[in-house]
N, C-alpha and C positions, 0 to 999 in steps of 0.2 A: 504494500500500500504506500510505501514511501515514494514511489514514482509520482504519485499525485502531487505531493508537496514539491518534489524536484521539478516538475513542469512549471510551477509558479516561479521557482528560484531561477531556473534557466532563462525564463522570459523576462526576468527583472521585475516581475509583479509580485505583490504580496497576496497571500491567501487569506490574510486576516479579515475576519468578519464575514466571510463568504460561506456558501453552502456548496458542498461537493456531493453530487449524486453518483454513487458507485453502482454500476450494473455489472453483476458478476455471476458466474456459475462455479467459481473455484472455491477452494478452501484456503485457510490461512492458519499458521500455527499461533498459539496463544501469545508467544513473545512478540511476534510481529504486530498482532492486534493491539496488545497493550502499548507498544511503542507508538503505533499510529494514533491511538486514543490520546496518549500523553502529548504528542505533537499537535494534534488537533485542538486540544484544550489550551495549550500554550499559545497557539496562533489564533485562538477564538474562531475555529472553523467548525461548522456543523456538517456531519457526514450522514447522508441518507443512503440507505442500501435498498436496491432492487435486486433481490436474489432470484436468479433464474434457476428454478428448481430449489429444493430445500437443502442442497448439498453444501451451501456456504455456511461455515461454522462462525459463530460469534457475532452474527449480524445483529441480534437483539442487544448485545452488550455495546457494540459500536454506536448504534443509534441512541440508546438510552444515555450513554455517557457523553455524547456530543450534541444532544438535542436534535437529532435527526429523525427521519421517518423511515419506517421499515415496511416493505411490501415483498411478499414471496409469490412468484409466478411458477406454478407447478407444471411439470412436463406432462403433456397430454397424450403421448404415444407417438405412433408413426403414421405418416401420410400427410397429404397436402392440407386437409382440413384441420388436423391437429396443429400443424405449423402456423396456420392462419390464426387459430384461436390463441396460441401462445403469443404471437405477434400482437394481437389485440390486447391480450393481458399485459404485455410489457408496456404498450402505449398507455393503457389505463393506469398502470402503476406509476409511470413517469408523470402523467397529468396529476395524479393524486399527490405525489411528492412535491411537484411544483406548486400546487394549490396549498399544501401544508405550509410551505415556506413563504409563499406570497402573503398569507394571512399574518404570519409573524407573531410576535408577542408584543405586549405593552412596551417592553424594554427594547425590542428589535423589530419594528414593523418593516415589512417588505424587504426581507433579507435577500441580497443578490445571490443568484444561483448559477453555478457552472456545471454544465452537463458534459 
């Protein structure tokens, strides 16, 4: 997950105060997750996770610790219709995450979002 923060640093921009929406089907080890959470808290970044299937570990911890949104899109099987339904599910999850962060909070209304 560190690549997310490295993208900001290489471009000369700061991630501070932004939202990162992570769409993933992978897993991470607990040490990497804790390090990413620490860095996100230090930089005041919210991480929302759209887990494509439930294989991604620690997604609930990441979102809870950084003030993000969690959505899990389950795999629907094989075939064109199942792929279409998963694509729609991913789009719905993205729109829900964007809506969650657009509403913001009293302290942070309308948080900028990077997808």
